[in-house]
C-alpha positions in Angstrom: 95.8 133.1 -27.5 97.3 135.0 -24.6 100.6 133.4 -23.7 100.6 134.8 -20.2 97.3 132.9 -19.5 98.8 129.7 -20.7 102.0 130.2 -18.6 99.8 131.0 -15.6 97.7 127.9 -16.1 100.8 125.6 -16.4 102.3 127.2 -13.3 99.2 126.6 -11.3 99.0 122.9 -12.2 101.7 120.3 -12.9 99.0 117.8 -13.9 97.7 120.3 -16.6 101.1 120.6 -18.1 101.8 116.8 -18.0 98.5 116.1 -19.7 99.3 118.5 -22.5 102.7 117.0 -23.0 101.3 113.5 -23.1 98.6 114.5 -25.6 101.3 116.1 -27.8 103.5 113.0 -27.7 100.5 110.7 -28.4 99.4 112.8 -31.4 96.0 111.0 -31.3 92.9 111.4 -29.3 92.8 109.8 -25.9 90.2 109.0 -23.3 90.5 110.8 -19.9 90.8 107.4 -18.1 93.7 106.4 -20.3 95.4 109.8 -19.6 94.9 109.2 -15.9 96.5 105.7 -16.0 99.5 107.0 -18.0 100.2 109.8 -15.6 99.3 107.9 -12.4 96.8 110.5 -11.3 93.1 110.4 -10.6 90.3 110.6 -13.2 88.8 113.6 -11.5 92.1 115.5 -11.7 92.4 114.8 -15.4 88.8 116.0 -16.1 89.4 119.1 -14.0 92.5 120.0 -16.0 90.9 119.3 -19.3 87.5 120.9 -18.8 87.6 122.8 -15.5 85.7 122.2 -12.3 86.7 120.0 -9.3 89.3 122.4 -8.0 90.3 123.6 -11.4 89.3 126.9 -12.9 87.2 126.6 -16.1 88.9 129.6 -17.8 92.3 127.9 -17.2 91.3 124.5 -18.5 93.2 123.1 -21.5 90.0 123.1 -23.6 89.1 126.7 -22.7 92.7 127.9 -23.5 92.4 126.2 -26.9 95.4 123.9 -26.3 93.3 120.8 -26.5 90.2 120.0 -28.6 87.3 117.8 -27.4 86.1 115.2 -29.8 82.7 113.6 -29.3 82.6 110.0 -30.6 79.1 108.6 -29.9 78.5 109.2 -26.2 82.2 109.3 -25.4 84.6 112.3 -25.3 88.2 112.1 -26.4 90.8 114.8 -26.2 93.6 115.7 -28.6 96.3 118.4 -28.4 96.3 121.1 -31.1 99.4 120.5 -33.3 100.4 124.2 -33.6 100.5 124.6 -29.8 102.5 121.4 -29.4 105.2 122.7 -31.8 105.4 125.9 -29.9 105.8 124.2 -26.5 108.5 121.9 -27.9 110.4 125.0 -29.2 110.2 126.7 -25.8 111.3 123.5 -24.0 114.3 123.1 -26.3 115.4 126.7 -25.8 115.2 126.3 -22.0 117.2 123.1 -21.9 
């Protein structure tokens, strides 16, 4: 995991960072539509930040960076933050505040 790539991805998109923080706080898999409702943003923006496409670079998506894992449940896809990355981001935020 290259930290500079993660920092760059978060700087390029506030939505990407907010999605990651929400998934860390939830600590359980969430549907993209549920994430969109919680953040008050569009479904397309959420999918773009999670997987790439629609104005978001695939290589900077949360899944491609390894921050979020995609879980297939039947025909549906849910997303869950990786615990180790959540702890790291919490540590960084606490040091900055």
